[in-house]
N, C-alpha and C positions, 0 to 999 in steps of 0.2 A: 566712857571715852570722852576726852576733851573735844569739843566741837571746833571746827576750823575758824569760825568767826569769833571764838573766844580767845584766840592766840594773837599776840601783838603783831601787827603787820610788819613792823620793822624786823622783828625776830624771824618771821617767815622769809623775808627777803635775804636776811643774813644767812639763814640755813640754806636757802636755795642757791645763793651765790657760792657760799663756802663749800658745800658738798657737791652740788651738781656742777658748779663751775670749775672746781678744782679736783677733788678726789675722784668724782665720776669720770671726768675726761682723762684723768691720769691712769685709769684702769678699772673703774667701776667701784660702786659702794653698795653694800647690801641694803635691802629694804629695812632690815632691823636697825642698821646704823642710822638710816635716815629718820626712822621713827624715834630713836633715842635722842638724836640731836634736836629734833623738833618737839620734844616733850611728848611724843606719842600722839600728836594731834594732826598736824598739817598733812603729812604724807599718809596718815592712816585713813584719810578720806579719799585718797586717790586710788583708782581701780588697779593701777599698775605702779608699784613703788619705784620711784626714780632710781635708775641704776641697776635694778634687779634683773632686768632682761636687756642685754646689750644690743639687741636687734633694733630697739627704738632709737630715734634721733634725739637723745637726751640733751645734746648740745643746744638744741632749740630752746629748751627750758632755761638753760643758763643765759642765753642771749635775751630771753624775755625778762629775766630778773633785773636787767639793766634799767627797766622802766619802773620808777617809783610812783605808784598810783594810790598810795595810802590815803584813805579817807574819801576816795572817789567812788561813785556808784554808776554803773551802766545798766540800763534797762533794755531788755530784748524781748520782742514778741515774735512767736513762730507759730506754724500750724501744727506743731508736734505735741501730742498728748500721750499718756500711757508710757509704754516702753521707750519710744523714741525720745520723749521728753527726758527720761532718766538718762538715756545714752548721751544726748547732747550736753546735758548738765555734767556728765562725767568728764567731758572735754573742757567745759568751762571751768571746772574745779582747778585744773592745772594753771590756767590763766590767773585765777584768783590767788592761788598759793604763791606763784612767782612774783606777782606785781603788788599784792596787797589791796587790789581793787575789790569791790563788792559787785557782783553781777546778779541782777534780779531778772530771771527768765520766766516768762509766762507762755504757755501753749494754749491755743484756742482752736476748737473745731470749726469756729466761724471766723477764721482769721481774715478772709477776704473782706467781709463786712466790717469787722472790728477795726482793721487798719485804716480803712477809708473814713470811718467815724472819727477815729483818733486824730488822723491827719487834718481833717477839715475843722475839728474842734481846737486845733493848735496844741494838742497834748500827745504827740506821737512818742513812741519809744525812741531810745537813742539808735537802736538797730532793729530792723525788721527782716524776717526771713521769708522770702516770697516763694511759693511753690511753683510759680510759672512766670516767665518774663513779661507777659502782657500787662500785668498789674504794675510791674516796675515801670514800664513805659508810660502808663497813665499817670502815675504819681510823679515821675520825673518831669513830664510835660507841664504839670501843675506847680512845679517848684518845691515839692515836698521832700526831695532827696538831695543829698550832697554828692557831688561827683567823686569818683574814686581817684586816687593819686594818678598823676600823668603817666607813670611808667607801668600801669596795670596791664594794658593791652600787650606791651612787649613782654612783661613777666609771664602772662598766660601763654603767649606764643612759645616762649622758651621752656616752660615748665609743665604745661599740660599737653597730653596727647590731643591732637586736633585743637590746639590752643586757640587758633584764630577763630574756630567755630564758637568756642565758649566766649571769647571776647565779643564776637558779633551778637551773641544772645544777650550780652550785658550792656550793649551800646544802644542808647536811645536819645532822642531829641529832648533837650531841656526846655525851659519856658521861653528861651530866646530862639528856639528852633535849631540850635547847634548840637549835633550828636556828640555825646560823651559817654564814657563808661560810668554807669550809675550803680553797679552791683558787682559782687564777687561770687562766682559759682563755687559752692562747697557742698558736696554730697550729690551723687548722681544715681539715676535709675536706668536700667538697660531693658530695651524692648526687643532687639533684633536676635531672638533666640528661637530655636526649634528643639522641642523635647521629644525624646524617643526612649525605648527600652533597650539597653545594650544587649541583653540576652537574646531578644528577638533578632536583632541585627546579626549577632554572632552566629546563631543557629542557621540563619538564611544566607550567611556568607556575604553580607552587605557591607560596603564601605561607606564612610560618611562623605557626603557630597562637598566638593570644594567650590562649586560655582552654581549659579542658577541653572545653567544648562545641565549640570550633573543632577541637580535636585529634580528637575522635570524628567530626566531620563530615569532616575530612581523611581519616581512616581509611576511612570509608564511600566517599568519592569514589575513593580508590585501588582499593578492591575493585571498584567499578563499572567502572573502567578495566581490570580484569583483573590488577591488581597486588596484591602482598601487603604490607600496611603495616608489619608488625612482625617482628623477629627476637627471640626470647626463649629463653634457655637457663637451666635451673635446675641443671644438673649441676655438682658440685664435690666429687667423691670422697665422703668421709665426711660432708661438709657439704652434700650435695645438698639443694636446696630453699631455701637462704638467700636467693637473689635475689628470690623471691616475697614474702618477708617485707618487703623494702624497698617493693615495690609497695603492700602493704596499709598500711604505715606512711604512705606518701605520701598515701593516700586518707583515713586517719584525721585527717591534718592539714588536708585540703582540704574534708572534709565537715562537720567539727564544730569548735567552739571548742577551744583548746589544753587547757583543763581536762579535756576528755574523753580526749584522748590521754594526759595525765598519769595520769588515773585508771585507764585501761586498762593502762598499763605497770606501775603500782604494784599492780595487782589490786584497786583500790578499786571497780571495776566488773568483772563477770565477763567471761571471754573470749567467752562466748556471748551477750553483750548484743546486742540487735538492731542497735545502731549498728556494732558490730564486724562482724557478719554482713553489713551493707550495704557496708562497706569491702572485705570479701573479694569480694563480688559486683561491686563497681566494678572490681576487678582482673579479675574474670571477663569483664567486657565487652570486655577486650582479649585475654585469653588463650583464651577459650572461644567467641568469636563466629566462626562459619564464615568462612573466607577471610582472617582477620586475621593469622594467625601462620604463618611459613614452616614447612612440614611438618605443620601442624595441631597441636592440643593434645597428641597422642600423642608428638610429637617434642620437645616442650618439656623434659620431664624427662630425656630421653635426650641432650640437647644440652648439652655443657659450656659454662658461662657464658663461659669464655675464648674458645671457638670461635664463640659465637653472633653476634658482630658481623660475622663474615666475609661474611655475605650482603649487607651494604651495598656491598661492593666488587666483586661479580661483575658481569659483563656478559652479559645484562641483570641488574639487581639482583634477588636473591632476596627482599629486603625493603628498605624505605625508611627505617625508623626503629628505634632501639634505645635503650631507657631503661637507663642505667647510670651509675655514679659516675665521678668525675674520674680514677680510676686506669685505666679501661678502655683508653685509648690504648696502654698497654703491650702489649696483645694485638692491635693492629691490624697489618696487613701491614707488613713492613719498608719504611722510606722514606716511610710515609704522613705527609703534612704537614697538620696541623690548621689550618683556615682556608682551605685550598685543596682538598685531597682529601676532607676530612671536617670537619664543624663541629658545633656543638651549640646547643641553645636550652633555656631554663628549662622544666621540666615544669610546665605552667601550673596555676593555680588555677581554680575555677569562676567564671564571670562572674555567675551568677544562682543563688544558693542561699538559700532561705527558712529562715534560721537564727534569726530573731528577735533579731538583734544586728547591729552594724556589719559591713561587709564584712571578710572575713578577711585580705585583702591578699595578700601573697606569702609563704607559709610555705616554709621550706627545711628539708629533711632532711639530716643530715650527721653528722659526728663531730668530735672534736677532742682536744687534749691539755690536761690540767689539772695545773698546777704547785702543789705543796703543800709547806709547811714542816713538817719533822719534828723540828726542834731549836730551841733558843732562841738560836742563834748570831745576833748582830746583823747580821753581814755577809749572812746568808741573807735577812733581811728587806730589806736594801738591794738585793740582787739581784732579788728579786721586784718591788720598786718600779721597777727598771730596765725590767722587762718591760712596764710601762705606757707607756713612751716610744715615740713613733713610730719612732725610730731602731732600737730593738731588733727591730721588725717589718721595717723596710725593708732591713736588712742581709741577712736571709734571703730575703725576697720578691724581691730583686733578683738572686737566684741561681736556685734551682729548688725545686719541691715544697713551696711554702708559700702558704697563703691566710690572710687575716686579716679579721675584721669591724671592725677599728679604723678609725674614721672620720677620724682625724687623719693617716694615712699619705699619702704621695704615690703615687697609683695608677700614675703613669707609671713608677715604679721596678720594677714587676713584670718578671721576667726574660724573659717572652715574651708575645705577644698573647693566647695561650690562658689563661694565669694571670690576665692583666689582665681578660679577659672573665668568667672565673669569679669573680674578686674583685668585679666589679661586681654580679653576681648575689647574692653574699653581702652586699654593702653595701646592696642593695635589699631585703633580706629584712625583712618585718614581724614574722616569728616564726622562731625556730630551735629545732629539737628534735633531740636525739641519737637515733641508731638505736635504736628501741624494743626490738628483740630482744636487744640487748646489755645492756639494763637489766633484763631479766626474769631469773628464775632460769635457770640453765643447762639444766635439764631441760625448760624451756619454750622459751626463746629460741634455744637451740642444740640442740633436740630435737623436742619435740612440735609446735612451730610449723612447723619445716621439713617434717616428715613429713606434717603436716596439709595443708600447701599442695600437696604432691605428690598426696595423695588428692583434693584439690579439683580440680586440673588434670586428673586422671584421670576426673573425672565425679561425685565425691561431692558432695552438696548442701552449701552453705556452712554451714547451720545444724548439720548433722551433724558437720562437721569442727570447727566452733567448740565444740560440746558435748564432743567427745572431748578437745580441748586443755584445756577447762575441767576435765574429769574428772581429767586428769593433774595440773593445778595444784592441785586440791583434795586430791589424794593427798600433796602435799608439805607441807600445813599440819598 
C-alpha cells in the first residue's frame, strides 16, 4: 500500500476538497471511491473512510482542507504511549490528509520532566499535551506558552457542557500576571461514578439512587437487610490513601458552591476550614459508619484499590457498591461485561442543601488533557482550531478510551455503550472540576492529604487531620 507521506500534498488537498467538500456533502461518497480517487493511499490510512459513515461531521474535514499547509511540519509532545498514542495519531492523520501538513507526535512516560527540560532549553515542541492544568500554569507564568485565541472562553462556554468550568481550568496568569486562556481541553476522564451489579439490585428490588439522601438511605436499607453496602480500598503502594482524596473532593463539590472548591485547592482558604472538615466527615459517613464497608474501616487502608471492587462479584456479594473512576473496569474479573455483569450510576448530588444560592445541579469530578501552543508556528494554531471541530472528537470517541464534553458531537458514535453512558453524564454536568489533589503542591496532594486520610479512616478526628495537613501546607510557604 502507498504510504500517506509518499502522496503529493497538493493532490491530497484536491481529493479532500473535491470529494469531501462536494460529493460527500451532496449525499455521501463510499470509502472505495475515496480510495480510488486518492490512488489508494491517503484515505487508506484513515481509520474511518470519509463519507462511509454519515453519522460523522465530515463537513469539518472539508472546512479543514481550506488550509494549505504543504511543506509545514508540526511537532507535538504528549504523555500518551501504547494504545493511546496510536489513537491520537489516528485523529492527527485526518489533519495531515486534509491540509498537507506533516505532524510529528511523540509520547513520553516522563512527559512532565521532559517538557520542562525542553522548554528551559529553548527547544519545545510546537504543541504540548498536558495531563493536568498545574503544569500549564507553571509554564504560562514563565512565558513558555502562547495564549489561545481571544474567543476561546466564549467558544468553550457555548460548545462544552460546563464550558465555563473548562475555560477556568485553562485560564492562568502569564509572565505579566494577566490571566489568559493558555490551553484547549480535549479528552476528558470521569470520576463521579458508583459501580454495582444490576442482577443483585433487581433481585433485591432496589432502585438506583437519585440523590445523596437516597444513597445514604439505600446504604442504611442494605445494612438492615444484613448486607454490606460498600467496598472501599485505599491501598496503592507508595500512593496509598489517594482514593480517599477523591471522596473528599466529591463532597467539596456537592456541599458548597464551586468557588469554595477553587479556594480550597488554591489555598485561599485553609485546609482546616470548617467546610473542609465537614467534607471529610461526609466521607466518614460512608467509611466509618458501622456495617457500611466490607471488612470494616480497619480493612479499608489494607485493601488495594485495584482489589477492592472484587466484592461486587462474589456469591453472595461482599458489597453492593463501589465508588471509583471510569478506569476501574480494568481490574474487574476477566470477561466482565459492563451493562450486563456490572454497571454504574452517577455519584449523585444532594437534593436539599441550604446553601443560600440556586441548586448546585450535577457537579462532576474528573480530569482531562490540555493542549497548549509553545511556538508561533501558524500550522500549530490551525491544528488547535481543528480540535474544536466535532469530527476531531468523533474519530477518537468512535474507537475507545475517549470522553468529551463537546455538545456538538454525535453521541451515537461512542465506541461502546459504556462510553456513551459516561459521555451522557459528562454532557449533563452543570459543573466540572479537576481532581483537586493534583492541583495542590505535591507535598500536600500527593503526601499529607493521602496520609491524613489514612489517619482519619483509622479513627483520628477530622479536625485533627485537617489541622495537620494545614500545618504541612504552612511549612511550604
